[in-house]
Structures are given as structure tokens and as C-alpha cells.
C-alpha positions as CSV (number, residue, x, y, z in Angstrom):
1,X,-12.0,-1.0,-48.0
2,X,-10.0,1.2,-45.9
3,X,-12.3,1.1,-42.8
4,X,-12.6,-2.7,-43.0
5,X,-8.7,-3.0,-43.1
6,X,-8.4,-0.7,-40.1
7,X,-11.0,-2.6,-38.2
8,X,-8.9,-5.8,-38.9
9,X,-5.8,-4.2,-37.8
10,X,-7.4,-2.9,-34.6
11,X,-9.0,-6.3,-33.8
12,X,-5.7,-8.1,-34.0
13,X,-3.6,-5.4,-32.0
14,X,-3.9,-7.2,-28.8
15,X,-3.0,-10.6,-30.4
16,X,0.1,-9.0,-32.1
17,X,1.0,-7.2,-28.8
18,X,0.8,-10.6,-26.8
19,X,2.9,-12.3,-29.5
20,X,5.6,-9.5,-29.0
21,X,5.3,-9.3,-25.1
22,X,5.4,-13.0,-24.3
23,X,3.5,-12.5,-21.0
24,X,3.9,-15.0,-18.1
25,X,0.9,-17.2,-17.5
26,X,1.5,-18.5,-13.9
27,X,2.6,-16.8,-10.7
28,X,4.0,-19.0,-8.0
29,X,4.6,-17.7,-4.5
30,X,6.3,-20.0,-2.0
31,X,6.5,-18.4,1.3
32,X,8.3,-21.4,2.8
33,X,11.1,-21.1,0.2
34,X,10.9,-24.9,0.1
35,X,9.8,-25.3,-3.6
36,X,12.3,-27.2,-5.9
37,X,12.6,-24.4,-8.4
38,X,15.0,-26.4,-10.6
39,X,12.3,-29.0,-11.0
40,X,9.8,-26.5,-11.9
41,X,12.1,-24.8,-14.5
42,X,12.5,-28.4,-16.0
43,X,8.9,-29.1,-16.5
44,X,8.5,-29.6,-20.5
45,X,5.6,-26.9,-20.6
46,X,7.8,-24.2,-19.0
47,X,9.8,-22.0,-21.4
48,X,10.6,-18.9,-19.3
49,X,11.1,-18.0,-15.8
50,X,11.5,-14.8,-13.9
51,X,11.3,-13.5,-10.4
52,X,9.1,-10.4,-9.9
53,X,8.4,-8.3,-6.8
54,X,6.3,-5.3,-5.8
55,X,8.7,-2.8,-4.2
56,X,7.3,-0.4,-1.6
57,X,8.1,3.2,-2.3
58,X,6.5,6.5,-2.2
59,X,7.0,9.4,-4.6
60,X,7.8,12.9,-3.6
61,X,5.0,15.5,-3.2
62,X,4.9,19.0,-4.7
63,X,7.2,20.2,-2.0
64,X,9.9,17.6,-2.9
65,X,9.4,15.7,0.4
66,X,8.3,12.0,0.6
67,X,4.4,11.7,0.2
68,X,3.5,8.5,1.9
69,X,0.0,9.0,1.3
70,X,0.6,8.6,-2.4
71,X,2.1,5.0,-1.9
72,X,0.6,2.8,-4.5
73,X,-0.2,5.6,-7.1
74,X,3.2,4.8,-8.6
75,X,4.0,1.1,-8.8
76,X,7.7,0.0,-8.8
77,X,7.9,-3.5,-10.0
78,X,11.2,-5.5,-9.8
79,X,11.8,-8.0,-12.7
80,X,14.8,-10.6,-12.6
81,X,14.9,-12.7,-15.6
82,X,16.0,-16.3,-15.0
83,X,15.5,-18.3,-18.0
84,X,14.0,-17.9,-21.5
85,X,12.2,-14.7,-22.5
86,X,8.9,-13.2,-21.0
87,X,7.2,-10.1,-20.4
88,X,9.1,-8.0,-22.8
89,X,8.3,-4.3,-22.7
90,X,7.5,-2.6,-25.9
91,X,9.5,0.9,-25.9
92,X,7.4,3.5,-27.5
93,X,9.9,6.3,-26.6
94,X,13.6,6.4,-25.7
95,X,15.3,3.0,-25.0
96,X,15.9,0.3,-22.5
97,X,18.0,0.9,-19.3
98,X,21.5,0.1,-19.1
99,X,21.5,-3.2,-17.3
100,X,24.4,-2.1,-15.2
101,X,23.0,1.1,-14.0
102,X,21.0,0.8,-10.9
103,X,19.0,4.1,-11.2
104,X,17.8,3.7,-14.8
105,X,14.3,2.8,-15.2
106,X,11.4,2.7,-17.8
107,X,8.1,3.9,-17.0
108,X,4.5,3.0,-18.7
109,X,2.6,5.4,-20.8
110,X,0.3,6.2,-18.1
111,X,2.9,7.2,-15.7
112,X,4.6,9.1,-18.2
113,X,1.4,11.1,-19.0
114,X,0.5,11.6,-15.4
115,X,4.0,13.0,-14.3
116,X,4.9,14.5,-17.7
117,X,8.0,12.3,-18.0
118,X,10.1,11.7,-21.0
119,X,13.5,10.1,-21.6
120,X,16.1,12.0,-19.7
121,X,13.8,13.2,-16.8
122,X,14.4,12.2,-13.2
123,X,11.7,10.7,-10.8
124,X,12.5,10.8,-7.1
125,X,11.1,7.8,-5.1
126,X,11.7,7.1,-1.4
127,X,12.0,3.5,-0.2
128,X,10.3,2.1,2.8
129,X,12.2,-0.4,4.9
130,X,11.4,-4.1,5.2
131,X,10.6,-3.5,8.9
132,X,8.0,-1.0,7.9
133,X,6.5,-3.4,5.4
134,X,6.3,-6.1,7.9
135,X,5.0,-4.0,10.8
136,X,1.6,-2.5,11.5
137,X,3.0,1.0,11.4
138,X,0.6,4.0,10.3
139,X,0.1,3.7,6.6
140,X,1.2,7.4,6.3
141,X,4.4,7.1,8.3
142,X,7.2,8.5,6.2
143,X,9.4,6.0,4.5
144,X,12.9,5.4,6.3
145,X,14.7,3.9,3.5
146,X,16.9,5.6,0.7
147,X,15.8,8.4,-1.6
148,X,16.4,7.6,-5.2
149,X,16.6,9.8,-8.3
150,X,15.6,7.4,-10.9
151,X,16.5,8.4,-14.5
152,X,14.0,7.5,-17.1
153,X,15.3,6.1,-20.1
154,X,12.2,5.1,-22.0
155,X,8.5,4.8,-21.9
156,X,7.0,1.3,-22.5
157,X,3.7,-0.1,-23.3
158,X,2.6,-3.1,-21.2
159,X,-0.6,-5.3,-21.3
160,X,-2.4,-2.9,-19.0
161,X,-1.8,-0.1,-21.4
162,X,-3.4,-1.9,-24.2
163,X,-6.4,-3.3,-22.4
164,X,-6.6,-1.5,-18.8
165,X,-8.0,-3.6,-16.0
166,X,-9.0,-2.5,-12.5
167,X,-6.9,-3.3,-9.5
168,X,-8.1,-6.1,-7.3
169,X,-9.3,-5.0,-3.9
170,X,-6.7,-6.8,-1.9
171,X,-3.6,-5.3,-3.4
172,X,-1.6,-2.3,-2.1
173,X,-1.2,-0.5,-5.4
174,X,-4.0,1.9,-6.5
175,X,-3.6,2.1,-10.3
176,X,-1.5,1.1,-13.2
177,X,1.2,3.8,-13.2
178,X,4.1,1.5,-13.5
179,X,8.0,1.7,-13.5
180,X,10.2,-1.2,-13.9
181,X,13.4,-1.9,-11.9
182,X,16.2,-4.4,-12.8
183,X,19.0,-6.5,-11.5
184,X,21.4,-3.7,-10.9
185,X,18.9,-1.8,-8.7
186,X,18.2,-5.0,-6.8
187,X,22.1,-5.5,-6.2
188,X,22.4,-1.9,-4.8
189,X,19.2,-1.4,-2.9
190,X,17.7,-4.9,-2.3
191,X,18.8,-4.9,1.2
192,X,17.6,-1.4,2.1
193,X,14.1,-1.3,0.5
194,X,11.0,-3.3,1.7
195,X,9.4,-5.6,-1.1
196,X,7.2,-8.6,-1.5
197,X,9.8,-11.2,-2.8
198,X,11.5,-11.7,-5.0
199,X,12.7,-14.8,-3.1
200,X,9.9,-17.3,-3.3
201,X,8.1,-15.5,-6.2
202,X,8.3,-17.1,-9.6
203,X,6.7,-16.3,-12.9
204,X,6.3,-18.9,-15.6
205,X,5.6,-18.5,-19.3
206,X,4.2,-21.7,-20.8
207,X,4.6,-23.4,-24.1
208,X,0.9,-23.7,-24.7
209,X,-0.4,-20.6,-23.2
210,X,-3.4,-21.0,-21.1
211,X,-4.2,-24.4,-22.3
212,X,-1.4,-25.8,-20.1
213,X,-2.1,-23.8,-16.8
214,X,-4.1,-26.6,-15.1
215,X,-1.7,-29.3,-16.2
216,X,1.4,-27.2,-14.9
217,X,-0.4,-26.4,-11.7
218,X,-1.0,-30.1,-11.0
219,X,2.8,-30.9,-11.8
220,X,3.9,-28.2,-9.5
221,X,1.8,-29.6,-6.6
222,X,3.7,-32.9,-7.1
223,X,7.2,-31.3,-7.0
224,X,9.0,-31.3,-3.5
225,X,7.6,-28.2,-1.6
226,X,4.9,-27.7,-4.2
227,X,1.9,-28.6,-2.1
228,X,1.9,-25.3,-0.2
229,X,2.7,-22.9,-3.0
230,X,0.2,-20.2,-3.9
231,X,-0.5,-20.4,-7.6
232,X,-2.2,-17.6,-9.5
233,X,-3.0,-17.6,-13.2
């Protein structure tokens, strides 16, 4: 009986995690910045929206200096909530950052294990500039943006920690060691560090989950500026 009960709990673990996490279902990228985002937010199937961006940073090497060759081994993601609730991190150790502190972060379990990080520790990261991101500079060119001593306040569990999945071939990041940055970081460093977005990058959580993806994509295409938007589920 105990074995059956354990198997049932394990089998439902992902479902229970998804119910808590409330992940986004659609990612819209509008390079032209012409999409009527208010109209998208008003769609009846859309219950939460946020902006998301991959931030280009390199960690320090063993000598404490920037290690550009390690770019992508740690993945800084900027999350800017707009409406509703989505992508809620499950804190397994420590606590969420103070929303007013630019340098406070949470890290996922894989990054915590890899770098032996726990709440109260500091992780030094070095930002590349937007010019470096947009240029054809050498991939191992040292970052020219600010150095940041990021304070770990907590360790979180995300969907990739529950069911790992390989990185696509066409992305810059090389693994799933993630850290999350928030609005206070963006206010302080947004103009100094290169990133993909967050302007034009919109995540949507839908009322009917994946059943509504095709319907919402069709509706987005009919909104002003929506015909040229890249849509990923």
C-alpha cells in the first residue's frame, strides 16, 4: 500500500507543480514594437502577462576575473510581471528577494549545486553591453558592462528542475543553471547591460492552458501589428 501511495504521489508531482507554478503558455516577440499589447492583454483567454528577457552576462572565473568563455553556463533571466500571476518560483531554501533591492536574486537548484550557493552567498557576474550583443565581436571578448555582486536570497525550483529538457541548438545558453532578476535590477542596470528584450517580448498565461494556444495565436494575428509577431508555444 505504501509503495502504491508513493507512486501515485510521484506520478502527480508535475501536475501539482504546474498548478503552483502557473507557467506561461505563449511567448510573443515583436521586433517592430508595433503590436497593440493592450489588445492582447484584453483577450478573454489571457489571464496573465509578463515581460521576459535573457540578459547577457559572464560569471567570474577561478581568478575572480570575467570569464567570457563561460557565458551561457549561467543563465540570467529578467522577469517583469505585468498582469495576473504566472511563472511563480517554488522557493525550496531561503526567501524571495526584496523587490526594491536591485542586487538580490534567487537561483535554481542546479546552479546552487554547481556553484555551492546558499542564501546569503554572493555571485559575481559581469554584464556585456548592448553594443557587444549586437556586434559581431569575438565570442570571448571580455564584457565591458558593469560587474555585479549579486546576493542570493533563495533557491528555487522551476519546471526544468522537475523535468529537465535539453537546450535548443539555436540559443545562446548552454544549460539550465538559472538566476532570476527583477524590476529593481532593470531600473538600475537596464541601460547598461545587453539583453534580448524585454521591450517587444511578452509572455502569456492562458485560461484554458494549451487547448487555447491555436485560438489565441489566431486572435493575436488579427490585432494591429500582430501579423509580423513571432509566436512560440
